[in-house]
C-alpha positions in Angstrom: 11.7 -14.1 -34.4 10.9 -10.4 -34.8 8.1 -9.3 -37.2 8.0 -6.3 -39.2 5.5 -4.5 -37.0 7.9 -4.8 -34.0 10.8 -3.3 -36.0 8.5 -0.5 -37.1 7.7 0.4 -33.4 11.4 0.1 -32.6 12.3 2.4 -35.5 9.8 4.9 -34.5 11.1 4.8 -30.8 14.6 5.3 -32.1 13.5 8.1 -34.4 11.8 9.8 -31.5 14.5 9.1 -28.8 15.9 12.6 -28.5 12.4 14.1 -28.4 11.4 11.7 -25.8 14.6 12.4 -23.9 13.8 16.1 -23.8 10.2 15.8 -22.7 11.0 13.3 -19.9 14.0 15.2 -18.6 11.7 18.3 -18.3 8.9 16.2 -16.8 10.9 14.0 -14.4 13.5 16.6 -13.5 16.5 14.4 -14.0 18.7 13.6 -16.9 19.7 10.3 -15.4 16.2 9.2 -14.6 15.1 10.1 -18.1 17.8 8.0 -19.6 17.0 5.0 -17.5 13.4 5.2 -18.3 14.1 5.4 -22.0 16.5 2.4 -21.9 13.7 0.4 -20.0 11.2 1.6 -22.5 13.3 0.5 -25.4 13.7 -3.0 -23.9 10.0 -3.3 -23.6 9.3 -2.0 -27.1 11.9 -4.5 -28.4 10.1 -7.4 -26.6 6.7 -6.6 -27.9 5.2 -9.6 -29.5 2.6 -7.9 -31.6 2.5 -4.1 -31.7 -0.9 -2.6 -30.9 -2.9 -1.0 -33.6 -2.4 2.6 -32.7 -3.6 6.0 -34.0 -0.8 7.8 -32.3 2.2 5.4 -31.7 4.3 8.3 -30.4 1.8 9.2 -27.6 1.7 5.5 -26.7 5.4 5.2 -26.6 5.7 8.5 -24.4 2.9 7.1 -22.1 4.7 3.8 -21.8 8.0 5.8 -20.8 5.8 7.8 -18.2 4.3 4.5 -16.7 8.0 3.1 -16.3 9.0 6.2 -14.6 6.1 6.2 -12.2 6.7 2.4 -11.3 10.4 3.2 -10.7 9.5 6.2 -8.4 7.0 3.9 -6.5 9.7 1.0 -6.2 12.3 3.6 -5.0 9.9 5.1 -2.3 9.6 1.6 -0.8 13.3 1.6 -0.2 14.6 2.4 3.3 17.0 5.3 3.8 20.5 4.8 5.3 19.3 6.3 8.7 16.2 4.2 8.7 18.4 1.0 8.2 20.8 2.1 11.0 17.7 2.6 13.4 16.5 -0.8 12.7 19.9 -2.4 13.2 20.5 -0.4 16.5 17.3 -0.4 18.5 16.8 2.6 20.9 17.5 2.2 24.6 13.9 3.0 25.1 12.8 -0.2 23.1 15.0 -2.5 25.5 13.7 -0.8 28.7 12.7 -3.8 30.9 10.0 -1.8 32.6 8.4 -1.0 29.1 8.7 -4.7 28.1 6.9 -5.9 31.2 4.4 -3.1 30.9 3.7 -4.1 27.3 3.3 -7.8 28.4 0.9 -6.7 31.2 -1.2 -4.6 28.7 -1.5 -7.5 26.2 -2.6 -9.8 29.1 -5.2 -7.2 29.9 -6.4 -7.0 26.4 -6.6 -10.7 26.1 -8.7 -10.7 29.3 -11.0 -8.1 28.0 -11.5 -10.0 24.7 -12.5 -13.2 26.5 -14.9 -11.1 28.6 -16.8 -10.1 25.5 -19.6 -12.2 24.3 -18.3 -14.8 21.9 -19.9 -13.4 18.7 -18.8 -9.9 19.5 -15.3 -11.2 20.2 -15.3 -13.2 16.8 -16.6 -10.3 15.0 -13.8 -7.8 16.4 -11.1 -10.3 15.7 -12.4 -10.8 12.1 -12.5 -7.1 11.5 -9.1 -6.1 13.2 -6.9 -9.1 13.1 -8.1 -10.8 10.0 -8.9 -7.4 8.4 -12.1 -8.9 6.9 -14.4 -6.6 5.0 -17.6 -5.7 7.0 -19.7 -7.3 4.3 -17.9 -10.6 4.5 -18.3 -10.5 8.4 -22.0 -9.7 8.0 -22.5 -12.7 5.8 -20.4 -15.0 8.1 -22.7 -14.3 11.0 -26.0 -13.6 9.0 -26.3 -10.0 10.3 -26.4 -6.6 8.5 -23.1 -4.6 8.0 -24.7 -1.9 10.3 -24.8 -4.5 12.9 -21.2 -5.5 12.4 -20.3 -1.9 13.0 -22.3 -1.8 16.2 -20.7 -4.9 17.5 -17.3 -3.7 16.7 -17.8 -0.2 18.3 -19.3 -1.9 21.4 -16.4 -4.3 21.6 -13.9 -1.7 21.1 -15.5 0.5 23.8 -15.5 -2.3 26.2 -11.8 -3.2 25.6 -10.9 0.5 25.8 -12.8 0.7 29.1 -10.9 -2.2 30.5 -7.5 -0.9 29.3 -8.4 2.7 30.4 -7.9 4.0 26.9 -9.8 6.3 24.4 -11.4 4.7 21.2 -10.9 6.5 17.9 -13.9 5.7 15.5 -13.1 4.5 12.1 -16.5 4.5 10.6 -19.9 6.3 10.7 -20.5 10.0 10.9 -17.7 11.9 12.6 -15.2 9.2 11.9 -11.8 9.9 13.5 -13.0 11.7 16.4 -12.5 10.2 20.0 -15.5 8.4 21.3 
């Protein structure tokens, strides 16, 4: 059952529809997107249980429309393009190269050997940080050490593994982050 407050918001929205459409078309750069956003905004306003007590209801409705437009753009950005889908369905010849596959398998075996050559706590800290993606504070609590010590252990473990794999390590924390170490 709709209450009178809801029909007031719907009435206000409908009375301001053309103004919203002009403003959104200018802001979004698309007549179609503005129309779609206004349609979705109307549906949300119509479903509102109890309208908020607002000083500027038109500004509220316009902001609601802008938020819907932002949500739509964000959702559209996650969609794959036709060429991206085609690339996924038809893997390149390079990806199927047997020598690359064997090389990748050997590199994984070397990494596993390097991990098991680490001291147990250092290995567990590295795996927690990189595989589990656990925050440094959580890892510090787990092992009863400071976050600075967690960073040192990770850096040492990465350095050791990189040396074993004959690779460079890029720092992700501390001063000078992002520079090769």
